[in-house]
Structures are given as C-alpha cells and as structure tokens.
N, C-alpha and C positions, 0 to 999 in steps of 0.2 A: 881494829876500828871498822865500823860499818860504813860502807860507802853508799850515800843516798844521791840519786840523780833525779832531778826534776826536769821533765820534758815539757816545755812551755814556750809560747811565743813571747813571753815576758822577757825583759832585758835583765831583770834581777829577781832574786827570791823574795817572796813576801816576808815581812819581818817575822811573822810567827813561824814560817818554815825555817828561816835562818836560826831562830831561837831554839826550835826543836832539834835541829840538826846543823850545828855550827859549821861543820866541814862539808855540807852538801854543795853540789854543783848544779847549775842550770844549763840546759842546752835545748836547741830546737830539734835536734836529731840525736838518737842514741849511738850513732856510728862512732866506733873507736872509743867509746866511753865505758869504762869498767864500773859496774855498780852491783851492790848487793840487794838494793831495793830501788825500783823505778817508780816514780810518781808521775802520772800523766795528767796534765792540767790543760785540756783543750779549751779553746774559746767556745766551741760548740761541740757537744758529744756526737761522735760519729762512729758507730760500731765497725764500719769497714776500716776506718783509720786505726781503730784499736786492734783489729785483727791483724793489720799489717805490722803494727808495732810489736805485737806479741810474736808474730812470725819472725821478725828481724831479731828479736831477743832470743828466740828458740829455747826458752826455758832457762836461760842463764840467770835471770833475776825475776822475782815476783813483781807484778805490776799492780799499782793501786791507782784507781781513777779518782781524780779530784774534780768536784763540780761546784761552781759558785751558786748554782740553783739545783740542788739534788732532787731527783725524781725517782720513784720506785721503779718505773718501767725502764729507765736508763740503767739503774743498778742491776736489775735482772739481766738486761742485755750484756752489760759489762761482765758480770759473773759467768754468764753462758758462753761468752767469747773466750774466757780464760783468765780474766783479771782476778786477783786474789783479794781485792778490797775495793770499796767505793765509799767515799766520804766527802763531807763538805770541805771545800778549799779553804774556808776560813775557820776550820775547827780549832779548838784551843790547843796550845802546845802539849799539855798532857795527853789529850786525845790523839794527836798526831803520833806521839811517842808510843802510845798503846797500840794504835793501828800497825805501826811498823813492827812492834814486838810480836804481835799475833801473826802477821803475815810472814815474818822472817822464820817463825817456828812452824810454818806449814799450815797455819790456820787460814780461815776466811774471815774478813772483817765486813760486817753488815751493821748499819746503824740500828738502834733499838726499834724504831718503827718498822723497818723492813724485816727485822728478825721476827717480830711479833706476827707480821703478815705471813711470813713463810711458815712459821710454826703452826699458825692457825690453819693454813691451807693443807699442810702435811697431816695435821690431826684429823681434819675433815676427810681427807682421802683415806687415812688409815681406818677411821670409823666406817666409812662407806665400804671399804674392802672387807671389814669384819662382817658387815650385814649382807654383803653380796652373796648370792647363791654360789655354792661351790667353794666358799672360803676354806682354806686348808686348816681350819681350827678344829675340824672333826677329830683329828688325831690326838687332841689334848683332852685331859680329864676335865670334868666340870670345874674343878678348882683352878687348874692351870688356865683354863679359858677365862675365868673371872679375873685372874691376875693380868692376863694379856689384854683384856678389854680395858681395865683400869689404867694400865700403862699407856695404851693407845690414846686414851683420853687425856694423857699428860700428867697423871698422878705421880708423885715421887714415891720412893720406896716406903717411906714412913706413912704417907697417905694411904697407900695400898694396904699396908699392914693394919692400919687403924680401921679402914673401911671393911676389910675382910676378916678382921679379928685374927691376924696372923702374928705370932710372936717370933 
C-alpha cells in the first residue's frame, strides 16, 4: 500500500484528497511520519520552507506542492528546489491519482500550461543554439543536420520522415 502524507495546517484532509487516497494522513510536520509520497499544501508558497521540508525528508519520499492558486513562477521555483510535482490543491480525484503515479515512478508532474511553456522555451533555446555560431552541427552530414533541425523544432518521427521524404 502506498503511504500518502499531506503536510498542511488544515485539521483534516480535503474530501477530494481523502477520496483519492483513503488511507492518507495529514500532519503539520513530517517528523516521525513514514510516507511514500508527501503532498505539501502551504497556506502561502515559500521556497525557503519547501527547501527545509525537502532537506528534512532527505530524499526519502518525493514531494508534490499543492497550491490553491497555482502560478507558473511558483511551479518553477518548486521544481528548482527539488519538488517532483506542482498542482492545484483542488484538482480532481483522477488528476491527483495521476500526479501520484507519475511522481512515484520517478517522473515530474507539470500542469499542461506549464509544460507547454517549458517546451516552448526549450525549443526556442535549441533553435537558437542551432543558429549560433560555432554550433557543433558541423560534424553532421547535411541530411543528419536537416533531421536534427526538424527534431529541435519539435517534429515527431513521422513528421520528420514526411517532411524530408524518409522511408
């Protein structure tokens, strides 16, 4: 059984948290609490407090930050500090279950909007690197370079094959 621990100033779990994880516990401090997944639901996001929580857990369980008013800048700070996920505190039960599954299996959970923003930023950086003087694409054949550029733009294998007439 997966042990879910919610760190919150609340006295009890929100109904949707309880529904998603019937055996979950809530505490104001993780001390002495064994958990496989820790959900941190602060009243106000504070990266310093998150850092302390992560240090106390010392990698024993992944931490997911819950926010009643999610913001992209907070999500980025949470992930940079070492949280494995960031989502809305009032997410649906299936969403909470999905977040837990992804994080438990070593993945990162980002909401769709943040994921799109991050992929867009990464793509822009990759394309800028391709066009930058001294890019190490000189070692590629012209055909390999064409494939690399299409992939950097976000094309799937099928799209690359179609665009470059590769079978």
